[in-house]
Every structure is written in structure tokens, then in C-alpha cells.
C-alpha positions as CSV (number, residue, x, y, z in Angstrom):
1,M,-37.5,0.1,150.1
2,E,-34.8,-0.9,151.9
3,V,-33.3,1.0,154.6
4,R,-29.4,0.6,154.6
5,K,-28.1,0.7,158.4
6,S,-26.2,3.6,159.7
7,K,-22.3,3.0,160.0
8,E,-22.9,3.7,163.4
9,K,-24.5,1.3,164.2
10,Q,-22.5,-1.7,161.9
11,C,-19.5,-3.3,164.1
12,L,-16.8,-1.9,162.3
13,V,-14.9,-5.4,162.1
14,C,-17.3,-7.4,160.8
15,Y,-20.0,-4.8,159.5
16,K,-22.9,-6.9,161.0
17,S,-25.0,-5.3,163.3
18,S,-23.0,-4.2,166.8
19,N,-24.6,-3.8,170.3
20,G,-21.8,-0.8,171.3
21,M,-18.6,-0.3,172.5
22,H,-16.1,-3.0,173.3
23,F,-12.4,-2.5,173.7
24,G,-13.0,0.8,172.7
25,A,-14.5,0.3,169.8
26,I,-18.2,-0.5,168.4
27,T,-18.0,-4.2,167.9
28,C,-20.9,-6.8,167.2
29,R,-20.6,-9.6,170.2
30,A,-18.9,-12.1,167.9
31,C,-15.8,-9.5,167.5
32,A,-15.5,-8.9,171.1
33,A,-15.0,-11.8,172.3
34,F,-12.7,-12.9,169.5
35,F,-10.5,-10.2,170.1
36,R,-11.0,-10.7,173.8
37,R,-9.9,-14.5,173.4
38,T,-6.9,-13.6,171.9
39,I,-5.4,-11.6,174.0
40,V,-6.2,-13.2,177.3
41,S,-5.4,-16.5,176.1
42,N,-2.2,-15.2,173.8
43,F,-2.8,-16.7,170.3
44,E,-1.0,-15.8,167.1
45,Y,-2.1,-16.3,163.8
46,E,-1.1,-16.3,160.1
47,C,-2.3,-15.3,157.1
48,G,-4.2,-18.0,155.6
49,K,-3.0,-16.2,152.0
50,R,-0.1,-15.0,152.9
51,N,-1.0,-11.5,152.1
52,N,-1.9,-9.8,155.2
53,N,-4.7,-8.4,153.6
54,C,-7.7,-11.0,153.4
55,D,-11.2,-9.2,153.3
56,V,-14.6,-9.6,155.2
57,D,-16.6,-11.4,152.9
58,E,-20.3,-10.9,152.0
59,N,-21.6,-12.3,154.8
60,G,-19.7,-10.3,157.5
61,K,-17.5,-13.7,158.0
62,F,-14.1,-13.8,158.7
63,A,-12.0,-16.8,157.2
64,C,-8.5,-15.3,158.1
65,R,-8.4,-14.7,161.7
66,Y,-4.9,-13.0,161.4
67,C,-6.2,-10.4,159.4
68,R,-9.4,-10.2,161.6
69,Y,-7.4,-9.4,164.5
70,I,-5.7,-6.3,162.6
71,K,-8.8,-5.1,161.7
72,C,-10.0,-5.6,165.6
73,Q,-6.5,-3.2,166.1
74,Q,-7.0,-0.8,163.2
75,I,-10.5,0.1,164.2
76,G,-9.2,1.2,167.9
77,M,-9.5,-1.7,170.2
78,K,-7.1,-1.9,172.6
79,P,-5.7,-4.8,174.8
80,D,-4.8,-2.4,177.2
81,T,-8.8,-1.9,178.1
82,L,-8.5,-5.7,179.0
83,K,-8.7,-6.7,182.0
84,L,-5.8,-9.6,181.8
85,D,-5.5,-11.1,185.3
86,Y,-9.0,-11.5,186.3
87,D,-9.7,-13.7,189.8
88,P,-11.2,-16.8,188.6
89,T,-14.2,-16.0,190.4
90,F,-15.0,-12.5,189.1
91,S,-17.9,-11.6,190.5
92,I,-20.8,-9.5,188.0
93,K,-23.5,-9.7,190.6
94,G,-23.9,-5.6,189.9
95,S,-24.5,-6.3,186.6
96,V,-26.8,-8.7,187.3
97,D,-28.8,-7.1,190.6
98,D,-32.4,-5.9,188.4
99,Y,-32.8,-9.6,188.4
100,S,-31.0,-12.0,190.5
101,G,-32.2,-10.9,193.5
102,S,-35.4,-10.3,195.4
103,E,-37.6,-11.1,192.1
104,I,-36.8,-14.4,191.8
105,S,-36.3,-15.6,195.7
106,N,-39.8,-13.7,196.1
107,T,-42.1,-15.5,193.5
108,N,-44.1,-18.2,194.2
109,S,-42.5,-20.5,191.4
110,S,-40.6,-23.6,193.6
111,I,-37.3,-22.7,191.6
112,C,-36.1,-26.1,190.5
113,S,-32.6,-26.5,192.2
114,P,-29.9,-29.5,190.4
115,S,-27.2,-30.9,192.9
116,Y,-23.9,-28.9,192.6
117,S,-20.5,-28.7,193.9
118,K,-19.5,-27.4,197.1
119,S,-17.3,-24.7,195.5
120,E,-20.3,-23.5,193.0
121,E,-22.7,-23.6,195.9
122,E,-20.4,-21.1,197.6
123,N,-20.5,-18.9,194.3
124,V,-23.8,-17.8,195.1
125,E,-24.6,-15.8,197.4
126,N,-27.9,-13.4,198.2
127,N,-29.4,-15.1,194.6
128,R,-26.8,-13.1,193.2
129,Y,-24.5,-15.0,190.7
130,L,-21.0,-15.2,190.3
131,F,-19.1,-16.5,187.2
132,N,-16.2,-18.9,186.7
133,F,-13.7,-17.4,184.6
134,S,-11.7,-19.6,183.4
135,P,-9.5,-19.1,180.2
136,K,-8.9,-21.6,177.4
137,P,-6.5,-24.4,177.8
138,S,-3.9,-23.7,175.1
139,N,-3.9,-26.7,173.9
140,K,-8.2,-26.7,173.5
141,P,-8.6,-26.5,169.5
142,I,-11.3,-23.1,169.0
143,V,-14.6,-24.7,168.1
144,E,-15.7,-23.1,165.3
145,I,-20.4,-23.2,165.0
146,D,-21.5,-22.2,161.7
147,F,-25.1,-21.1,160.9
148,L,-24.0,-19.3,157.7
149,D,-25.8,-21.8,155.4
150,L,-29.0,-21.5,157.2
151,S,-28.6,-17.9,157.6
152,K,-28.1,-17.7,153.3
153,N,-31.6,-20.2,153.2
154,I,-33.1,-17.6,155.3
155,E,-32.1,-14.4,153.6
156,Y,-33.0,-16.4,149.5
157,L,-36.4,-16.9,151.4
158,F,-37.1,-13.7,152.4
159,D,-35.5,-11.9,149.2
160,S,-37.7,-14.3,146.8
161,S,-40.9,-14.0,148.4
162,Q,-40.9,-9.7,148.1
163,N,-43.3,-9.1,146.1
164,E,-46.0,-12.0,146.4
165,E,-49.4,-11.1,147.1
166,N,-51.8,-13.2,148.9
167,E,-54.8,-13.6,151.6
168,K,-54.9,-10.2,153.2
169,D,-56.3,-11.9,156.5
170,E,-53.0,-11.7,158.5
171,L,-55.0,-13.7,161.6
172,K,-55.8,-16.6,159.2
173,L,-52.1,-16.9,157.3
174,L,-50.7,-17.1,160.3
175,T,-52.7,-19.4,162.2
176,T,-52.6,-22.2,158.6
177,S,-49.1,-21.2,159.1
178,I,-48.5,-22.3,162.8
179,L,-51.3,-25.8,162.1
180,D,-48.9,-26.9,159.2
181,F,-46.1,-27.1,161.3
182,R,-47.4,-29.5,163.6
183,K,-48.8,-32.1,160.7
184,N,-46.3,-34.0,161.6
185,Q,-45.7,-34.2,165.6
186,K,-44.3,-37.0,166.8
187,N,-46.4,-38.3,169.5
188,K,-43.3,-40.2,171.2
189,M,-42.2,-37.8,174.1
190,I,-38.4,-38.7,174.8
191,E,-37.1,-37.8,177.9
192,I,-33.8,-35.7,177.9
193,N,-31.4,-35.8,180.8
194,Q,-28.3,-34.8,178.8
195,M,-27.6,-33.5,175.6
196,E,-24.8,-32.9,173.8
197,I,-24.4,-29.3,172.4
198,F,-23.8,-30.2,168.7
199,D,-27.0,-31.8,168.8
200,M,-28.4,-28.7,170.0
201,V,-27.4,-26.6,167.1
202,K,-28.3,-29.7,164.7
203,L,-31.8,-29.3,166.1
204,L,-31.8,-25.5,165.9
205,K,-31.0,-25.8,162.2
206,N,-32.7,-28.1,160.9
207,E,-36.1,-27.7,162.8
208,I,-36.5,-25.0,164.9
209,I,-34.9,-22.0,163.3
210,W,-36.2,-22.8,159.6
211,K,-39.8,-22.9,160.9
212,W,-39.8,-19.8,162.6
213,A,-38.5,-17.8,159.4
214,K,-41.5,-19.7,157.0
215,W,-43.8,-18.7,159.9
216,M,-42.7,-14.9,159.7
217,N,-42.9,-15.0,155.7
218,S,-46.1,-16.3,155.7
219,S,-47.5,-12.8,156.4
220,N,-47.9,-10.6,153.5
221,L,-47.0,-7.2,156.0
222,F,-44.0,-8.6,156.9
223,K,-42.8,-9.5,153.2
224,T,-43.0,-5.6,152.7
225,I,-40.2,-4.9,155.1
226,G,-37.0,-4.2,153.7
227,K,-34.6,-7.9,153.2
228,Q,-32.3,-6.3,156.0
229,Q,-34.8,-6.0,157.8
230,K,-36.1,-8.8,157.7
231,M,-33.2,-10.3,159.4
232,Q,-32.8,-8.0,161.8
233,L,-36.7,-8.1,163.3
234,F,-36.2,-12.1,163.0
235,Q,-32.9,-12.1,165.1
236,N,-34.5,-10.1,167.8
237,S,-37.9,-12.6,167.8
238,W,-37.5,-16.4,167.0
239,N,-36.5,-17.2,170.1
240,I,-38.9,-15.3,172.3
241,L,-41.6,-17.0,169.9
242,H,-40.5,-20.5,170.0
243,I,-40.6,-20.8,173.4
244,F,-44.0,-19.0,174.1
245,E,-45.2,-21.3,171.4
246,R,-43.6,-24.6,172.9
247,L,-45.2,-23.1,176.2
248,Q,-48.3,-23.0,174.7
249,I,-47.9,-26.7,173.1
250,T,-46.7,-28.0,176.8
251,S,-49.8,-26.4,178.4
252,N,-52.4,-28.1,177.1
253,N,-50.7,-31.6,179.0
254,E,-51.7,-30.6,182.9
255,E,-49.0,-33.5,184.3
256,L,-45.8,-32.2,182.1
257,L,-46.3,-28.3,183.5
258,K,-46.6,-29.9,187.7
259,S,-43.9,-32.2,186.4
260,N,-41.6,-28.9,185.4
261,E,-41.4,-29.9,182.0
262,I,-41.5,-28.5,178.6
263,L,-41.2,-29.0,175.2
264,I,-38.7,-27.8,173.2
265,S,-39.8,-29.8,170.0
266,D,-42.2,-32.0,168.3
267,N,-40.8,-34.9,170.7
268,L,-37.9,-34.0,173.3
269,L,-39.2,-33.5,176.4
270,W,-36.7,-31.0,178.5
271,I,-36.8,-31.7,182.7
272,C,-36.1,-28.4,184.9
273,G,-33.6,-29.7,186.9
274,K,-32.5,-33.3,185.7
275,S,-32.1,-32.3,182.2
276,Y,-29.0,-30.0,181.3
277,Y,-26.6,-29.4,178.1
278,N,-23.2,-30.6,177.6
279,I,-21.0,-27.7,177.3
280,S,-17.6,-29.0,177.9
281,S,-16.3,-28.9,174.5
282,I,-16.8,-25.0,173.5
283,S,-16.8,-23.7,177.6
284,E,-14.7,-24.2,180.9
285,I,-18.1,-23.8,183.3
286,T,-19.6,-27.4,184.6
287,N,-22.7,-28.2,182.7
288,Q,-24.9,-27.9,186.7
289,Y,-23.0,-24.5,186.5
290,F,-24.5,-23.0,183.9
291,S,-27.9,-25.4,184.7
292,K,-27.9,-23.4,187.2
293,L,-28.3,-19.8,186.2
294,F,-30.8,-20.7,183.6
295,D,-32.8,-23.5,184.8
296,P,-35.1,-20.7,187.1
297,Y,-36.0,-19.0,184.1
298,L,-37.2,-22.0,182.6
299,Q,-39.1,-22.7,185.9
300,R,-40.5,-19.2,185.7
301,F,-41.6,-20.0,182.2
302,I,-43.3,-22.7,183.1
303,D,-44.9,-21.3,186.4
304,E,-45.5,-17.8,185.5
305,I,-46.8,-18.4,181.3
306,G,-47.6,-22.1,181.1
307,K,-49.5,-22.4,183.6
308,K,-51.2,-19.5,183.1
309,L,-51.8,-20.8,179.4
310,Y,-53.2,-24.0,180.4
311,E,-55.8,-21.9,182.6
312,M,-57.3,-20.2,179.4
313,K,-57.3,-23.0,177.5
314,I,-56.5,-20.9,174.7
315,A,-57.0,-21.5,171.1
316,D,-54.8,-21.3,168.0
317,E,-56.5,-18.1,166.6
318,E,-55.5,-16.3,170.4
319,L,-51.8,-17.5,170.4
320,I,-51.2,-15.9,166.7
321,F,-52.1,-13.1,168.9
322,C,-50.1,-13.3,171.4
323,L,-46.7,-14.5,169.4
324,V,-48.2,-11.4,166.9
325,Q,-47.5,-9.0,170.7
326,L,-44.2,-10.6,170.9
327,L,-42.6,-10.0,167.0
328,G,-39.7,-6.8,167.3
329,Y,-39.8,-7.2,171.6
330,D,-36.3,-6.0,170.8
331,T,-36.4,-2.9,168.9
332,T,-32.8,-3.2,168.5
333,D,-31.8,-2.1,165.1
334,L,-34.9,-1.5,164.0
335,T,-36.2,1.6,161.8
336,K,-39.4,3.2,162.9
337,E,-40.8,2.1,159.0
338,T,-40.1,-1.8,160.8
339,I,-41.8,-0.8,163.9
340,E,-44.8,0.8,162.5
341,I,-45.3,-2.3,160.3
342,I,-45.2,-4.8,163.1
343,E,-47.7,-2.2,164.4
344,N,-50.2,-2.1,161.5
345,L,-49.8,-6.3,162.1
346,K,-50.8,-6.2,165.4
347,D,-54.2,-3.8,164.6
348,N,-54.9,-6.8,161.5
349,V,-55.0,-9.2,164.2
350,A,-56.3,-7.4,166.9
351,D,-59.7,-6.5,164.1
352,K,-59.4,-10.1,162.8
353,M,-60.2,-11.5,167.0
354,H,-63.6,-9.6,167.0
355,Y,-64.8,-12.1,164.1
356,F,-63.1,-15.0,166.1
357,Y,-64.9,-14.6,169.2
358,S,-68.2,-13.7,168.1
359,N,-68.6,-16.7,165.5
360,K,-66.1,-20.0,167.5
361,F,-66.5,-18.7,170.8
362,N,-69.7,-16.5,171.0
363,L,-68.5,-13.9,172.8
364,T,-69.8,-10.5,172.2
365,I,-67.7,-9.3,175.5
366,Y,-64.4,-10.8,175.3
367,S,-61.8,-7.6,176.4
368,S,-61.2,-9.1,180.0
369,R,-60.0,-12.3,177.7
370,L,-57.7,-10.1,175.5
371,I,-56.1,-8.3,178.7
372,K,-55.5,-11.9,180.4
373,L,-53.3,-12.8,177.1
374,L,-51.3,-9.2,177.0
375,N,-50.5,-9.6,180.0
376,I,-49.1,-13.3,180.0
377,V,-47.3,-11.5,177.0
378,K,-46.1,-8.7,179.0
379,N,-44.7,-11.6,181.7
380,M,-43.2,-13.0,178.8
381,R,-41.7,-10.2,177.7
382,K,-39.9,-9.5,180.9
383,I,-38.5,-13.1,181.8
384,A,-36.8,-13.1,178.5
385,A,-35.3,-10.3,178.6
386,E,-34.2,-10.6,182.5
387,K,-32.5,-14.2,181.2
388,N,-31.2,-12.8,178.4
389,K,-28.7,-10.0,180.9
390,I,-26.9,-13.3,181.8
391,K,-26.6,-14.4,177.9
392,E,-25.1,-11.2,177.1
393,L,-22.5,-11.5,179.6
394,F,-22.0,-15.2,178.4
395,Y,-20.5,-13.3,175.4
396,I,-19.4,-9.9,176.9
397,F,-16.6,-12.6,179.6
398,D,-15.6,-15.0,176.4
399,I,-17.8,-18.3,178.1
400,F,-18.1,-20.0,175.2
401,H,-14.9,-20.5,174.0
402,A,-15.9,-21.4,170.3
403,D,-16.4,-19.2,167.1
404,I,-19.7,-19.0,166.3
405,S,-21.3,-17.3,163.0
406,D,-24.4,-15.7,164.1
407,P,-24.6,-15.4,167.6
408,Y,-28.2,-14.4,167.4
409,F,-28.9,-18.0,166.2
410,F,-26.8,-19.8,169.2
411,D,-29.6,-19.8,171.6
412,I,-30.0,-22.6,173.7
413,F,-31.2,-21.7,176.7
């Protein structure tokens, strides 16, 4: 049964999922960033239809910036809650104390360190990051990053399979689905030095995100969740699933791990400390500074997850066990019914692991191996949550000068 989201959990501007209070009202990150950008850059809009009464469409998307800004004001968002004269080297180190201090510095990882300008190096004190905030130049157009077509296709996929009935063995279904993804993998690996941000968006749309929608939809239990909750679960989970699976693929090649490399797609090789995104079209911070914020987390993924997976030489069924454990790792806006279905899926897969170990591994005592897998999953959740705190700050402080239709799909790190 479809469970409608309560108004308290909706953005009061666009009706998508909110993530808390912004500038005096409950909104999503995208609308908060839009409001902040409008005030800080002193933008003035005109209504496209000239009626000053445009509405949000059925997908939660505004076509008219003027009417969107008016709606922000109507729900109580206040310009005087913004700090317009902020210091361009405003410190947020208090906000990231949880993960940017001793936890990173005490790790056994060999943190990769690209070269940076002296001024950028001076913006890091005691492993606590400082962001450079620079308002968007008035002569620079706002870039649009639109995932709307992808979102519609995923919603259609989830809706059309609502009542399908297939085989009940969830472990077999999910394993078969992920093996299908790998049939057409390219053998030639291309090293990335610089990747344009819109090439990454294209990769997300055409390969990565759609793949994980199909994988999740191969589960019978997933199909019993209402469409709105399916989308919420998918939005919260696809990226951590993708990173973990890529680490498992990479772990099959010891030389890649030793060189701090990871396959981010079937044939694209990302080199920690060398590869970077060119974000100059959507941000005033430098590419190197952006990399400095996120490279330590990539290094931890390699050291604490990839190398552990290499040591265990996990089978495809064990990969599925781990991926299912990661489903719904962020339970924001998930109902009790949805969480119960996820737990049932975990139980179903765990039960099938007994048959797998007994017949394929010829193991009768395998609890220690499952415990090792669960510890890897626990570390994966921890690193991902810590990394996401920095990502959240990017939206709160509008580091990306872009209109992003679905921010949860714009996960490039």
C-alpha cells in the first residue's frame, strides 16, 4: 500500500522530500540553495508566463524562477537569516569535527595528497577543513543539471513492476541481476586525469544510476514497497551500493589497490591523488581544492574496504549479502513498513547464505566469515556517512552555482 508522505517531511516550496529547516522554513536542499543564491547574488527575475502565478509541476520542478522565489517568501523564508557579508574563508571546522580530526589523522591509510596552492594549503588547520565561499559572478550564467527524464524512467520502472511475481529466492535474483551488468564489461581500462563535470553527469544518467534501479527492482520484496517509498529508498541507497560494488570489482586486481586506483565504471580508472573533476563551470572553488576535500575518503574506501575485500576474495553471493545490508543505510523519510520490508529482505538473503556456504564453499561453520563481512559493511556505512557531511555543506552553502533538478542523483564523489 502506498504511504503518503506527511506534510512535515515535504519541502514547502516544491513538495519533494525536505531535509530540515532552512532560512526559516522547511525545505529541501535544492530550494534552500536557490533561495540563498538569489539573495547573495541579488538576482532579479521575471515571470515567464507574465501572470506571476506559475505552479510547481507534477514532478516537483519549477520552470519559473520568479514564482519559485515568491513561493519561498510566502512559506516564510527570510533574507535576514542569511549572512550576506560572510568572510570568503568562512570556517566550518566546528561542523566537521566529528570526522575531520583525529579519525582521519590516526588512520593507517597513506592519505593521497595532490599539489595545491599555498593559499589553499593554509586553509587546512589540524585536519579541519575550511571552505572558500565565493559568490557566483553576476556575468556567469547559472548552469542547469537536469535528471528529470531519468527520474521519470525510474518511476515508470518501479510502477510498472508493482505486481510482478518471480522466483522467491532473493539471493539468486539479485546475484543474477548483478552478473547481467557485467556481461558487457570492457576489458580496456582508461585512466582518468581530468573529467569534465558534464561527462560525469552523462555517465551517471546513462550507466550508473539506471543500473542500480534495475538491480533493486529485481527483488520481489522491493516490488511490494509503494512507488513513493521505492524512490526514497533508491535515492538514499544507490550511491553507497555503487561505490561498494566498484570496490569489490577493483579488489580483484591487487595492483590497482596498491596504486590507489578504483574502477568508477566498467572501464574508467580513477587514480587517487591524480584524477580530478573539472568543476570550474559550476563552482568558484578550484578543482584541486575540491579534490583535497574528498580524496581522503576515497583513500579510506580503498584501504578499509577494498583491501579487506581483496583479503577475503568474496564471492558474488557474498557481495549481494553486503549490498543488501547497505540498503536503506539512510532511513530518512522511510516508513516503518518500508524498513520492515528491508529487514525481511536481509533475513531472506541471510537464510540463503547457509545453502550457499554449504554447497559452494563446503563450509558448515561460516559465522566468522559473515562477521568479517558485516564489519566491512559497518565501516562502509561509517565512511560514507562522514563523507556525506561535507557533501551536505556543499548544498547548504551553495558551493555549486547550478540548478540541480534532483540533487540526490548528483553524487559525483
